[in-house]
N, CA, C and O atoms as CSV, one atom per row, in Angstrom:
chain,resi,resn,atom,element,x,y,z
A,1,MET,N,N,102.974,101.121,85.974
A,1,MET,CA,C,101.954,102.147,85.963
A,1,MET,C,C,101.084,101.944,84.724
A,1,MET,O,O,101.569,101.604,83.645
A,2,SER,N,N,99.816,102.158,84.912
A,2,SER,CA,C,98.866,102.001,83.817
A,2,SER,C,C,97.988,103.243,83.702
A,2,SER,O,O,97.667,103.905,84.689
A,3,MET,N,N,97.621,103.524,82.487
A,3,MET,CA,C,96.640,104.573,82.221
A,3,MET,C,C,95.331,103.863,81.879
A,3,MET,O,O,95.266,103.079,80.933
A,4,LEU,N,N,94.304,104.146,82.651
A,4,LEU,CA,C,93.005,103.517,82.458
A,4,LEU,C,C,92.042,104.518,81.846
A,4,LEU,O,O,92.006,105.680,82.252
A,5,LYS,N,N,91.276,104.079,80.888
A,5,LYS,CA,C,90.253,104.922,80.281
A,5,LYS,C,C,88.912,104.475,80.851
A,5,LYS,O,O,88.423,103.384,80.557
A,6,ILE,N,N,88.325,105.352,81.681
A,6,ILE,CA,C,87.063,105.041,82.344
A,6,ILE,C,C,86.109,106.201,82.132
A,6,ILE,O,O,86.422,107.342,82.472
A,7,CYS,N,N,84.951,105.908,81.572
A,7,CYS,CA,C,83.914,106.914,81.325
A,7,CYS,C,C,84.495,108.126,80.571
A,7,CYS,O,O,84.155,109.272,80.868
A,8,GLY,N,N,85.349,107.862,79.621
A,8,GLY,CA,C,85.927,108.931,78.810
A,8,GLY,C,C,87.060,109.699,79.479
A,8,GLY,O,O,87.602,110.631,78.885
A,9,GLN,N,N,87.428,109.332,80.693
A,9,GLN,CA,C,88.503,110.009,81.426
A,9,GLN,C,C,89.696,109.060,81.550
A,9,GLN,O,O,89.531,107.848,81.688
A,10,GLU,N,N,90.903,109.635,81.499
A,10,GLU,CA,C,92.102,108.831,81.711
A,10,GLU,C,C,92.545,108.967,83.162
A,10,GLU,O,O,92.685,110.070,83.690
A,11,LEU,N,N,92.761,107.821,83.785
A,11,LEU,CA,C,93.204,107.779,85.180
A,11,LEU,C,C,94.492,106.975,85.258
A,11,LEU,O,O,94.649,105.964,84.574
A,12,GLU,N,N,95.413,107.436,86.101
A,12,GLU,CA,C,96.687,106.756,86.283
A,12,GLU,C,C,96.619,105.867,87.518
A,12,GLU,O,O,96.215,106.308,88.594
A,13,LEU,N,N,97.016,104.620,87.349
A,13,LEU,CA,C,97.036,103.669,88.456
A,13,LEU,C,C,98.394,102.992,88.490
A,13,LEU,O,O,98.768,102.302,87.541
A,14,ASP,N,N,99.138,103.183,89.580
A,14,ASP,CA,C,100.468,102.597,89.722
A,14,ASP,C,C,100.528,101.768,90.995
A,14,ASP,O,O,100.949,102.251,92.046
A,15,LEU,N,N,100.104,100.525,90.890
A,15,LEU,CA,C,100.090,99.652,92.060
A,15,LEU,C,C,101.456,99.061,92.365
A,15,LEU,O,O,101.591,98.270,93.298
A,16,PHE,N,N,102.472,99.431,91.591
A,16,PHE,CA,C,103.840,99.060,91.927
A,16,PHE,C,C,104.410,100.035,92.952
A,16,PHE,O,O,105.462,99.779,93.537
A,17,ASP,N,N,103.723,101.143,93.168
A,17,ASP,CA,C,104.101,102.120,94.190
A,17,ASP,C,C,103.445,101.686,95.504
A,17,ASP,O,O,102.227,101.515,95.566
A,18,ALA,N,N,104.246,101.510,96.543
A,18,ALA,CA,C,103.745,100.990,97.819
A,18,ALA,C,C,102.639,101.866,98.409
A,18,ALA,O,O,101.666,101.343,98.953
A,19,ASP,N,N,102.775,103.186,98.310
A,19,ASP,CA,C,101.754,104.082,98.867
A,19,ASP,C,C,100.424,103.931,98.144
A,19,ASP,O,O,99.365,103.927,98.771
A,20,VAL,N,N,100.485,103.806,96.826
A,20,VAL,CA,C,99.255,103.628,96.037
A,20,VAL,C,C,98.634,102.269,96.351
A,20,VAL,O,O,97.416,102.155,96.490
A,21,MET,N,N,99.475,101.239,96.462
A,21,MET,CA,C,98.966,99.898,96.773
A,21,MET,C,C,98.291,99.888,98.144
A,21,MET,O,O,97.257,99.245,98.325
A,22,GLU,N,N,98.870,100.592,99.097
A,22,GLU,CA,C,98.284,100.651,100.434
A,22,GLU,C,C,96.898,101.291,100.400
A,22,GLU,O,O,95.965,100.786,101.025
A,23,ILE,N,N,96.761,102.386,99.684
A,23,ILE,CA,C,95.463,103.057,99.539
A,23,ILE,C,C,94.467,102.129,98.840
A,23,ILE,O,O,93.316,102.008,99.259
A,24,TYR,N,N,94.923,101.481,97.777
A,24,TYR,CA,C,94.054,100.563,97.030
A,24,TYR,C,C,93.539,99.448,97.937
A,24,TYR,O,O,92.343,99.155,97.951
A,25,GLU,N,N,94.449,98.826,98.696
A,25,GLU,CA,C,94.045,97.709,99.552
A,25,GLU,C,C,93.064,98.151,100.637
A,25,GLU,O,O,92.084,97.457,100.907
A,26,LYS,N,N,93.320,99.292,101.252
A,26,LYS,CA,C,92.408,99.789,102.288
A,26,LYS,C,C,91.039,100.130,101.687
A,26,LYS,O,O,90.001,99.839,102.282
A,27,SER,N,N,91.051,100.742,100.516
A,27,SER,CA,C,89.792,101.104,99.861
A,27,SER,C,C,89.011,99.867,99.453
A,27,SER,O,O,87.787,99.831,99.577
A,28,LEU,N,N,89.704,98.872,98.976
A,28,LEU,CA,C,89.044,97.629,98.576
A,28,LEU,C,C,88.439,96.931,99.792
A,28,LEU,O,O,87.342,96.379,99.711
A,29,ASP,N,N,89.155,96.956,100.920
A,29,ASP,CA,C,88.606,96.390,102.158
A,29,ASP,C,C,87.321,97.102,102.558
A,29,ASP,O,O,86.366,96.464,103.002
A,30,LYS,N,N,87.296,98.428,102.403
A,30,LYS,CA,C,86.087,99.206,102.725
A,30,LYS,C,C,84.927,98.813,101.813
A,30,LYS,O,O,83.786,98.694,102.258
A,31,VAL,N,N,85.234,98.614,100.537
A,31,VAL,CA,C,84.192,98.203,99.583
A,31,VAL,C,C,83.586,96.881,100.026
A,31,VAL,O,O,82.365,96.722,100.029
A,32,VAL,N,N,84.434,95.935,100.398
A,32,VAL,CA,C,83.957,94.617,100.816
A,32,VAL,C,C,83.077,94.737,102.063
A,32,VAL,O,O,81.987,94.166,102.116
A,33,GLU,N,N,83.552,95.478,103.061
A,33,GLU,CA,C,82.792,95.640,104.307
A,33,GLU,C,C,81.457,96.353,104.068
A,33,GLU,O,O,80.416,95.928,104.569
A,34,ARG,N,N,81.504,97.435,103.301
A,34,ARG,CA,C,80.266,98.183,103.041
A,34,ARG,C,C,79.284,97.361,102.215
A,34,ARG,O,O,78.072,97.483,102.393
A,35,SER,N,N,79.793,96.533,101.321
A,35,SER,CA,C,78.915,95.683,100.507
A,35,SER,C,C,78.230,94.631,101.373
A,35,SER,O,O,77.059,94.312,101.166
A,36,LYS,N,N,78.968,94.095,102.343
A,36,LYS,CA,C,78.364,93.131,103.272
A,36,LYS,C,C,77.242,93.791,104.068
A,36,LYS,O,O,76.175,93.207,104.263
A,37,GLU,N,N,77.497,95.016,104.524
A,37,GLU,CA,C,76.486,95.760,105.277
A,37,GLU,C,C,75.266,96.063,104.414
A,37,GLU,O,O,74.131,95.967,104.881
A,38,ALA,N,N,75.500,96.428,103.162
A,38,ALA,CA,C,74.399,96.776,102.262
A,38,ALA,C,C,73.474,95.580,102.024
A,38,ALA,O,O,72.264,95.749,101.873
A,39,LYS,N,N,74.044,94.377,101.993
A,39,LYS,CA,C,73.234,93.175,101.773
A,39,LYS,C,C,72.258,92.926,102.914
A,39,LYS,O,O,71.225,92.281,102.730
A,40,LYS,N,N,72.590,93.440,104.087
A,40,LYS,CA,C,71.718,93.269,105.248
A,40,LYS,C,C,70.468,94.138,105.173
A,40,LYS,O,O,69.486,93.876,105.867
A,41,HIS,N,N,70.501,95.164,104.339
A,41,HIS,CA,C,69.374,96.101,104.229
A,41,HIS,C,C,68.379,95.604,103.184
A,41,HIS,O,O,68.280,96.152,102.086
A,42,THR,N,N,67.654,94.570,103.545
A,42,THR,CA,C,66.692,93.978,102.616
A,42,THR,C,C,65.453,94.848,102.442
A,42,THR,O,O,64.657,94.633,101.528
A,43,GLU,N,N,65.297,95.834,103.329
A,43,GLU,CA,C,64.111,96.696,103.231
A,43,GLU,C,C,64.249,97.773,102.162
A,43,GLU,O,O,63.279,98.463,101.848
A,44,LEU,N,N,65.447,97.922,101.602
A,44,LEU,CA,C,65.665,98.961,100.591
A,44,LEU,C,C,64.955,98.615,99.290
A,44,LEU,O,O,64.858,97.449,98.908
A,45,SER,N,N,64.464,99.639,98.624
A,45,SER,CA,C,63.900,99.430,97.288
A,45,SER,C,C,65.060,99.186,96.321
A,45,SER,O,O,66.221,99.397,96.672
A,46,ASN,N,N,64.750,98.755,95.136
A,46,ASN,CA,C,65.791,98.539,94.127
A,46,ASN,C,C,66.565,99.827,93.857
A,46,ASN,O,O,67.791,99.816,93.755
A,47,ALA,N,N,65.842,100.927,93.744
A,47,ALA,CA,C,66.483,102.217,93.463
A,47,ALA,C,C,67.436,102.609,94.599
A,47,ALA,O,O,68.539,103.093,94.347
A,48,GLU,N,N,67.007,102.401,95.846
A,48,GLU,CA,C,67.867,102.733,96.983
A,48,GLU,C,C,69.099,101.832,97.027
A,48,GLU,O,O,70.193,102.280,97.371
A,49,GLY,N,N,68.916,100.578,96.681
A,49,GLY,CA,C,70.037,99.642,96.631
A,49,GLY,C,C,71.066,100.051,95.582
A,49,GLY,O,O,72.273,99.970,95.813
A,50,ILE,N,N,70.570,100.494,94.424
A,50,ILE,CA,C,71.463,100.969,93.358
A,50,ILE,C,C,72.231,102.200,93.832
A,50,ILE,O,O,73.440,102.303,93.623
A,51,ARG,N,N,71.529,103.127,94.467
A,51,ARG,CA,C,72.199,104.337,94.974
A,51,ARG,C,C,73.278,103.991,96.002
A,51,ARG,O,O,74.367,104.565,95.999
A,52,GLU,N,N,72.956,103.054,96.870
A,52,GLU,CA,C,73.932,102.663,97.902
A,52,GLU,C,C,75.162,102.011,97.265
A,52,GLU,O,O,76.292,102.334,97.631
A,53,THR,N,N,74.952,101.106,96.325
A,53,THR,CA,C,76.066,100.442,95.645
A,53,THR,C,C,76.908,101.450,94.872
A,53,THR,O,O,78.137,101.407,94.934
A,54,CYS,N,N,76.273,102.336,94.161
A,54,CYS,CA,C,77.006,103.370,93.416
A,54,CYS,C,C,77.787,104.272,94.369
A,54,CYS,O,O,78.901,104.694,94.057
A,55,GLY,N,N,77.207,104.565,95.524
A,55,GLY,CA,C,77.904,105.380,96.521
A,55,GLY,C,C,79.184,104.712,96.999
A,55,GLY,O,O,80.200,105.375,97.207
A,56,ILE,N,N,79.131,103.408,97.170
A,56,ILE,CA,C,80.313,102.647,97.580
A,56,ILE,C,C,81.397,102.753,96.511
A,56,ILE,O,O,82.564,102.994,96.819
A,57,VAL,N,N,81.001,102.573,95.260
A,57,VAL,CA,C,81.959,102.649,94.144
A,57,VAL,C,C,82.524,104.060,94.013
A,57,VAL,O,O,83.723,104.229,93.789
A,58,LYS,N,N,81.677,105.064,94.148
A,58,LYS,CA,C,82.139,106.446,94.026
A,58,LYS,C,C,83.160,106.786,95.119
A,58,LYS,O,O,84.169,107.438,94.848
A,59,ASP,N,N,82.899,106.349,96.335
A,59,ASP,CA,C,83.853,106.581,97.422
A,59,ASP,C,C,85.183,105.897,97.131
A,59,ASP,O,O,86.247,106.450,97.410
A,60,PHE,N,N,85.119,104.710,96.577
A,60,PHE,CA,C,86.320,103.965,96.197
A,60,PHE,C,C,87.158,104.778,95.212
A,60,PHE,O,O,88.369,104.914,95.387
A,61,PHE,N,N,86.517,105.315,94.184
A,61,PHE,CA,C,87.247,106.104,93.180
A,61,PHE,C,C,87.836,107.381,93.776
A,61,PHE,O,O,88.957,107.763,93.441
A,62,ASP,N,N,87.093,108.033,94.648
A,62,ASP,CA,C,87.604,109.253,95.274
A,62,ASP,C,C,88.799,108.956,96.184
A,62,ASP,O,O,89.730,109.756,96.267
A,63,GLU,N,N,88.773,107.824,96.855
A,63,GLU,CA,C,89.885,107.460,97.731
A,63,GLU,C,C,91.142,107.119,96.942
A,63,GLU,O,O,92.245,107.496,97.339
A,64,ILE,N,N,90.986,106.419,95.844
A,64,ILE,CA,C,92.146,105.964,95.076
A,64,ILE,C,C,92.705,107.058,94.168
A,64,ILE,O,O,93.917,107.265,94.110
A,65,PHE,N,N,91.829,107.744,93.470
A,65,PHE,CA,C,92.272,108.695,92.450
A,65,PHE,C,C,92.156,110.152,92.883
A,65,PHE,O,O,92.551,111.052,92.141
A,66,GLY,N,N,91.631,110.386,94.052
A,66,GLY,CA,C,91.523,111.748,94.556
A,66,GLY,C,C,90.087,112.248,94.583
A,66,GLY,O,O,89.238,111.838,93.791
A,67,GLU,N,N,89.855,113.146,95.522
A,67,GLU,CA,C,88.529,113.745,95.720
A,67,GLU,C,C,88.047,114.390,94.413
A,67,GLU,O,O,88.804,115.084,93.734
A,68,GLY,N,N,86.790,114.151,94.081
A,68,GLY,CA,C,86.199,114.733,92.881
A,68,GLY,C,C,86.266,113.843,91.654
A,68,GLY,O,O,85.657,114.145,90.628
A,69,THR,N,N,87.014,112.734,91.757
A,69,THR,CA,C,87.130,111.826,90.609
A,69,THR,C,C,85.784,111.223,90.243
A,69,THR,O,O,85.443,111.123,89.064
A,70,SER,N,N,85.022,110.824,91.245
A,70,SER,CA,C,83.733,110.185,90.959
A,70,SER,C,C,82.781,111.161,90.258
A,70,SER,O,O,81.995,110.754,89.403
A,71,GLU,N,N,82.850,112.416,90.610
A,71,GLU,CA,C,81.994,113.414,89.948
A,71,GLU,C,C,82.379,113.546,88.481
A,71,GLU,O,O,81.508,113.629,87.615
A,72,LYS,N,N,83.672,113.566,88.198
A,72,LYS,CA,C,84.144,113.664,86.802
A,72,LYS,C,C,83.710,112.444,85.999
A,72,LYS,O,O,83.322,112.558,84.837
A,73,LEU,N,N,83.780,111.277,86.632
A,73,LEU,CA,C,83.448,110.040,85.923
A,73,LEU,C,C,81.946,109.832,85.754
A,73,LEU,O,O,81.467,109.541,84.658
A,74,PHE,N,N,81.213,109.984,86.849
A,74,PHE,CA,C,79.810,109.589,86.854
A,74,PHE,C,C,78.835,110.748,86.735
A,74,PHE,O,O,77.630,110.541,86.590
A,75,LYS,N,N,79.355,111.962,86.795
A,75,LYS,CA,C,78.569,113.191,86.598
A,75,LYS,C,C,77.293,113.233,87.436
A,75,LYS,O,O,76.237,113.666,86.973
A,76,GLY,N,N,77.418,112.769,88.690
A,76,GLY,CA,C,76.298,112.842,89.619
A,76,GLY,C,C,75.217,111.791,89.430
A,76,GLY,O,O,74.227,111.785,90.161
A,77,LYS,N,N,75.390,110.906,88.463
A,77,LYS,CA,C,74.370,109.882,88.206
A,77,LYS,C,C,74.705,108.602,88.952
A,77,LYS,O,O,75.869,108.294,89.208
A,78,ASP,N,N,73.661,107.870,89.293
A,78,ASP,CA,C,73.811,106.586,89.961
A,78,ASP,C,C,73.337,105.483,89.028
A,78,ASP,O,O,72.235,104.956,89.180
A,79,ASN,N,N,74.178,105.140,88.061
A,79,ASN,CA,C,73.870,104.087,87.103
A,79,ASN,C,C,74.692,102.864,87.491
A,79,ASN,O,O,75.920,102.875,87.408
A,80,LEU,N,N,74.008,101.825,87.910
A,80,LEU,CA,C,74.667,100.626,88.416
A,80,LEU,C,C,75.601,100.011,87.374
A,80,LEU,O,O,76.712,99.602,87.711
A,81,LEU,N,N,75.177,99.941,86.139
A,81,LEU,CA,C,75.989,99.343,85.076
A,81,LEU,C,C,77.288,100.126,84.874
A,81,LEU,O,O,78.364,99.536,84.775
A,82,VAL,N,N,77.184,101.439,84.813
A,82,VAL,CA,C,78.357,102.286,84.599
A,82,VAL,C,C,79.318,102.182,85.784
A,82,VAL,O,O,80.527,102.045,85.598
A,83,CYS,N,N,78.782,102.247,86.986
A,83,CYS,CA,C,79.629,102.161,88.190
A,83,CYS,C,C,80.331,100.813,88.288
A,83,CYS,O,O,81.526,100.758,88.578
A,84,MET,N,N,79.610,99.740,88.054
A,84,MET,CA,C,80.206,98.418,88.166
A,84,MET,C,C,81.209,98.148,87.057
A,84,MET,O,O,82.216,97.479,87.289
A,85,ASP,N,N,80.953,98.658,85.849
A,85,ASP,CA,C,81.936,98.521,84.763
A,85,ASP,C,C,83.225,99.259,85.111
A,85,ASP,O,O,84.320,98.747,84.879
A,86,ALA,N,N,83.093,100.456,85.666
A,86,ALA,CA,C,84.259,101.246,86.058
A,86,ALA,C,C,85.051,100.515,87.145
A,86,ALA,O,O,86.277,100.427,87.077
A,87,PHE,N,N,84.351,100.002,88.131
A,87,PHE,CA,C,84.995,99.253,89.208
A,87,PHE,C,C,85.692,98.014,88.647
A,87,PHE,O,O,86.796,97.668,89.069
A,88,GLY,N,N,85.044,97.359,87.704
A,88,GLY,CA,C,85.620,96.163,87.076
A,88,GLY,C,C,86.909,96.461,86.324
A,88,GLY,O,O,87.833,95.647,86.337
A,89,ILE,N,N,86.984,97.603,85.675
A,89,ILE,CA,C,88.196,97.986,84.944
A,89,ILE,C,C,89.365,98.124,85.917
A,89,ILE,O,O,90.458,97.622,85.653
A,90,VAL,N,N,89.136,98.799,87.033
A,90,VAL,CA,C,90.198,98.977,88.033
A,90,VAL,C,C,90.588,97.628,88.635
A,90,VAL,O,O,91.775,97.350,88.803
A,91,SER,N,N,89.618,96.798,88.958
A,91,SER,CA,C,89.902,95.487,89.556
A,91,SER,C,C,90.700,94.598,88.602
A,91,SER,O,O,91.643,93.924,89.014
A,92,SER,N,N,90.317,94.603,87.336
A,92,SER,CA,C,91.039,93.800,86.341
A,92,SER,C,C,92.476,94.264,86.195
A,92,SER,O,O,93.396,93.450,86.122
A,93,GLU,N,N,92.666,95.572,86.153
A,93,GLU,CA,C,94.018,96.115,86.031
A,93,GLU,C,C,94.851,95.781,87.263
A,93,GLU,O,O,96.034,95.464,87.148
A,94,ALA,N,N,94.239,95.852,88.432
A,94,ALA,CA,C,94.953,95.514,89.670
A,94,ALA,C,C,95.386,94.054,89.659
A,94,ALA,O,O,96.506,93.740,90.062
A,95,ASN,N,N,94.518,93.161,89.207
A,95,ASN,CA,C,94.868,91.746,89.133
A,95,ASN,C,C,96.003,91.511,88.142
A,95,ASN,O,O,96.897,90.700,88.386
A,96,LYS,N,N,95.957,92.222,87.032
A,96,LYS,CA,C,97.023,92.109,86.029
A,96,LYS,C,C,98.357,92.586,86.613
A,96,LYS,O,O,99.387,91.941,86.419
A,97,MET,N,N,98.336,93.708,87.321
A,97,MET,CA,C,99.562,94.250,87.906
A,97,MET,C,C,100.104,93.341,89.009
A,97,MET,O,O,101.319,93.198,89.149
A,98,LYS,N,N,99.222,92.732,89.785
A,98,LYS,CA,C,99.676,91.805,90.824
A,98,LYS,C,C,100.353,90.599,90.185
A,98,LYS,O,O,101.359,90.105,90.694
A,99,GLY,N,N,99.803,90.126,89.071
A,99,GLY,CA,C,100.420,89.019,88.343
A,99,GLY,C,C,101.800,89.401,87.820
A,99,GLY,O,O,102.733,88.600,87.877
A,100,GLN,N,N,101.930,90.617,87.312
A,100,GLN,CA,C,103.228,91.097,86.834
A,100,GLN,C,C,104.227,91.183,87.979
A,100,GLN,O,O,105.389,90.811,87.817
A,101,ALA,N,N,103.789,91.666,89.122
A,101,ALA,CA,C,104.675,91.786,90.276
A,101,ALA,C,C,105.138,90.411,90.749
A,101,ALA,O,O,106.305,90.233,91.097
A,102,THR,N,N,104.238,89.454,90.761
A,102,THR,CA,C,104.583,88.095,91.168
A,102,THR,C,C,105.594,87.489,90.197
A,102,THR,O,O,106.576,86.876,90.616
A,103,ALA,N,N,105.352,87.661,88.908
A,103,ALA,CA,C,106.278,87.140,87.904
A,103,ALA,C,C,107.653,87.784,88.036
A,103,ALA,O,O,108.677,87.115,87.889
A,104,LEU,N,N,107.672,89.074,88.310
A,104,LEU,CA,C,108.931,89.797,88.460
A,104,LEU,C,C,109.717,89.302,89.669
A,104,LEU,O,O,110.920,89.059,89.572
A,105,THR,N,N,109.049,89.156,90.792
A,105,THR,CA,C,109.754,88.683,91.987
A,105,THR,C,C,110.184,87.227,91.838
A,105,THR,O,O,111.253,86.849,92.318
A,106,ASN,N,N,109.375,86.412,91.185
A,106,ASN,CA,C,109.752,85.015,90.972
A,106,ASN,C,C,110.968,84.901,90.049
A,106,ASN,O,O,111.789,83.995,90.191
A,107,LYS,N,N,111.063,85.817,89.122
A,107,LYS,CA,C,112.170,85.804,88.169
A,107,LYS,C,C,113.510,86.006,88.876
A,107,LYS,O,O,114.512,85.390,88.511
A,108,TYR,N,N,113.520,86.862,89.877
A,108,TYR,CA,C,114.772,87.216,90.523
A,108,TYR,C,C,114.997,86.552,91.880
A,108,TYR,O,O,116.084,86.670,92.445
A,109,ASN,N,N,114.014,85.873,92.403
A,109,ASN,CA,C,114.155,85.213,93.703
A,109,ASN,C,C,113.932,83.722,93.555
A,109,ASN,O,O,112.795,83.268,93.425
A,110,MET,N,N,115.017,82.958,93.573
A,110,MET,CA,C,114.852,81.505,93.571
A,110,MET,C,C,114.417,81.104,94.966
A,110,MET,O,O,114.874,81.678,95.955
A,111,ASN,N,N,113.567,80.154,95.046
A,111,ASN,CA,C,113.169,79.706,96.378
A,111,ASN,C,C,114.252,78.816,96.983
A,111,ASN,O,O,115.181,78.401,96.290
A,112,ARG,N,N,114.131,78.532,98.240
A,112,ARG,CA,C,115.151,77.804,98.990
A,112,ARG,C,C,115.445,76.436,98.366
A,112,ARG,O,O,116.604,76.031,98.274
A,113,ALA,N,N,114.416,75.739,97.945
A,113,ALA,CA,C,114.601,74.406,97.363
A,113,ALA,C,C,115.428,74.480,96.074
A,113,ALA,O,O,116.275,73.622,95.825
A,114,GLN,N,N,115.178,75.500,95.268
A,114,GLN,CA,C,115.951,75.656,94.031
A,114,GLN,C,C,117.417,75.930,94.348
A,114,GLN,O,O,118.306,75.368,93.708
A,115,ARG,N,N,117.675,76.794,95.334
A,115,ARG,CA,C,119.058,77.121,95.699
A,115,ARG,C,C,119.780,75.877,96.211
A,115,ARG,O,O,120.942,75.643,95.878
A,116,ARG,N,N,119.088,75.086,97.019
A,116,ARG,CA,C,119.700,73.863,97.544
A,116,ARG,C,C,120.003,72.891,96.415
A,116,ARG,O,O,121.060,72.262,96.397
A,117,GLN,N,N,119.081,72.770,95.482
A,117,GLN,CA,C,119.283,71.850,94.357
A,117,GLN,C,C,120.455,72.309,93.500
A,117,GLN,O,O,121.273,71.492,93.080
A,118,ASP,N,N,120.541,73.604,93.238
A,118,ASP,CA,C,121.654,74.142,92.458
A,118,ASP,C,C,122.973,73.926,93.184
A,118,ASP,O,O,123.988,73.638,92.551
A,119,GLY,N,N,122.968,74.062,94.501
A,119,GLY,CA,C,124.164,73.824,95.293
A,119,GLY,C,C,124.610,72.379,95.243
A,119,GLY,O,O,125.809,72.099,95.206
A,120,LYS,N,N,123.662,71.460,95.243
A,120,LYS,CA,C,123.986,70.032,95.177
A,120,LYS,C,C,124.599,69.667,93.829
A,120,LYS,O,O,125.498,68.828,93.766
A,121,LYS,N,N,124.134,70.275,92.775
A,121,LYS,CA,C,124.680,69.996,91.444
A,121,LYS,C,C,126.149,70.377,91.362
A,121,LYS,O,O,126.934,69.692,90.707
A,122,ASN,N,N,126.515,71.445,92.010
A,122,ASN,CA,C,127.872,71.962,91.905
A,122,ASN,C,C,128.789,71.471,93.022
A,122,ASN,O,O,129.952,71.871,93.073
A,123,LYS,N,N,128.302,70.625,93.905
A,123,LYS,CA,C,129.083,70.135,95.033
A,123,LYS,C,C,130.162,69.152,94.560
A,123,LYS,O,O,129.906,68.333,93.678
A,124,HIS,N,N,131.337,69.228,95.128
A,124,HIS,CA,C,132.445,68.304,94.872
A,124,HIS,C,C,132.884,68.297,93.406
A,124,HIS,O,O,133.304,67.263,92.887
A,125,GLY,N,N,132.789,69.409,92.766
A,125,GLY,CA,C,133.314,69.525,91.415
A,125,GLY,C,C,132.389,69.008,90.331
A,125,GLY,O,O,132.715,69.111,89.149
A,126,LYS,N,N,131.273,68.469,90.695
A,126,LYS,CA,C,130.325,67.988,89.687
A,126,LYS,C,C,129.750,69.176,88.946
A,126,LYS,O,O,129.498,70.222,89.544
A,127,ASN,N,N,129.544,69.026,87.677
A,127,ASN,CA,C,128.954,70.048,86.817
A,127,ASN,C,C,129.772,71.344,86.781
A,127,ASN,O,O,129.260,72.397,86.403
A,128,ARG,N,N,131.015,71.259,87.169
A,128,ARG,CA,C,131.871,72.440,87.059
A,128,ARG,C,C,132.549,72.434,85.708
A,128,ARG,O,O,132.714,71.390,85.078
A,129,ALA,N,N,132.936,73.611,85.281
A,129,ALA,CA,C,133.693,73.700,84.043
A,129,ALA,C,C,135.058,73.077,84.294
A,129,ALA,O,O,135.660,73.297,85.345
A,130,THR,N,N,135.543,72.306,83.342
A,130,THR,CA,C,136.855,71.690,83.502
A,130,THR,C,C,137.873,72.462,82.694
A,130,THR,O,O,137.585,72.947,81.600
A,131,VAL,N,N,139.056,72.568,83.243
A,131,VAL,CA,C,140.146,73.279,82.583
A,131,VAL,C,C,141.164,72.243,82.140
A,131,VAL,O,O,141.633,71.439,82.945
A,132,THR,N,N,141.498,72.264,80.882
A,132,THR,CA,C,142.517,71.351,80.368
A,132,THR,C,C,143.669,72.163,79.827
A,132,THR,O,O,143.479,73.242,79.265
A,133,GLN,N,N,144.860,71.637,80.002
A,133,GLN,CA,C,146.047,72.325,79.529
A,133,GLN,C,C,146.313,71.896,78.105
A,133,GLN,O,O,146.213,70.717,77.764
A,134,ILE,N,N,146.650,72.858,77.287
A,134,ILE,CA,C,147.003,72.554,75.910
A,134,ILE,C,C,148.525,72.456,75.856
A,134,ILE,O,O,149.231,73.327,76.364
A,135,GLY,N,N,148.996,71.439,75.266
A,135,GLY,CA,C,150.457,71.294,75.145
A,135,GLY,C,C,150.894,69.901,75.543
A,135,GLY,O,O,150.080,69.029,75.847
A,136,ASN,N,N,152.210,69.717,75.534
A,136,ASN,CA,C,152.733,68.407,75.902
A,136,ASN,C,C,153.261,68.421,77.318
A,136,ASN,O,O,153.090,69.411,78.028
A,137,ALA,N,N,153.876,67.383,77.731
A,137,ALA,CA,C,154.315,67.228,79.119
A,137,ALA,C,C,155.329,68.269,79.545
A,137,ALA,O,O,155.388,68.599,80.730
A,138,ASP,N,N,156.127,68.801,78.637
A,138,ASP,CA,C,157.124,69.791,79.045
A,138,ASP,C,C,156.567,71.196,79.045
A,138,ASP,O,O,157.316,72.151,79.252
A,139,GLY,N,N,155.259,71.352,78.814
A,139,GLY,CA,C,154.597,72.639,78.942
A,139,GLY,C,C,154.595,73.499,77.685
A,139,GLY,O,O,154.048,74.601,77.690
A,140,ARG,N,N,155.205,73.004,76.603
A,140,ARG,CA,C,155.197,73.789,75.369
A,140,ARG,C,C,153.909,73.558,74.610
A,140,ARG,O,O,153.372,72.452,74.564
A,141,ASP,N,N,153.439,74.623,74.025
A,141,ASP,CA,C,152.210,74.586,73.255
A,141,ASP,C,C,152.530,74.012,71.883
A,141,ASP,O,O,153.432,74.497,71.200
A,142,ASN,N,N,151.798,72.986,71.477
A,142,ASN,CA,C,152.012,72.357,70.157
A,142,ASN,C,C,150.942,72.761,69.161
A,142,ASN,O,O,150.789,72.100,68.135
A,143,SER,N,N,150.187,73.838,69.431
A,143,SER,CA,C,149.105,74.194,68.521
A,143,SER,C,C,149.625,74.809,67.267
A,143,SER,O,O,148.844,75.170,66.386
């Protein structure tokens, strides 16, 4: 879980929670689809394009962090720089958390090839600890 500071507000993001990750992934898919659609609207003025892009980002924040989050963060303004910086903070944190999750699962899950190789090393007594008896032939300890 991470606490993100965005536009002076602290937001909690826990992408290790399956429910939160599911919402994040669906919201991110919507951002991608809506952005593709927005690119098709070449007739929009620059100002309209900025409003549309900011609207996409605001919806993303409301979906992930709850209704009203975008209002708290952006205070009703459509500033492309502020919206994209905020989106970038969440995206960067998500990438960092995905890397942590991958490292964690790799740490505890050996892949099949590693298990087979480890099994071959220990096959037929090779690389096993050897036990030696201390003492002489009649079993008495001479230490």
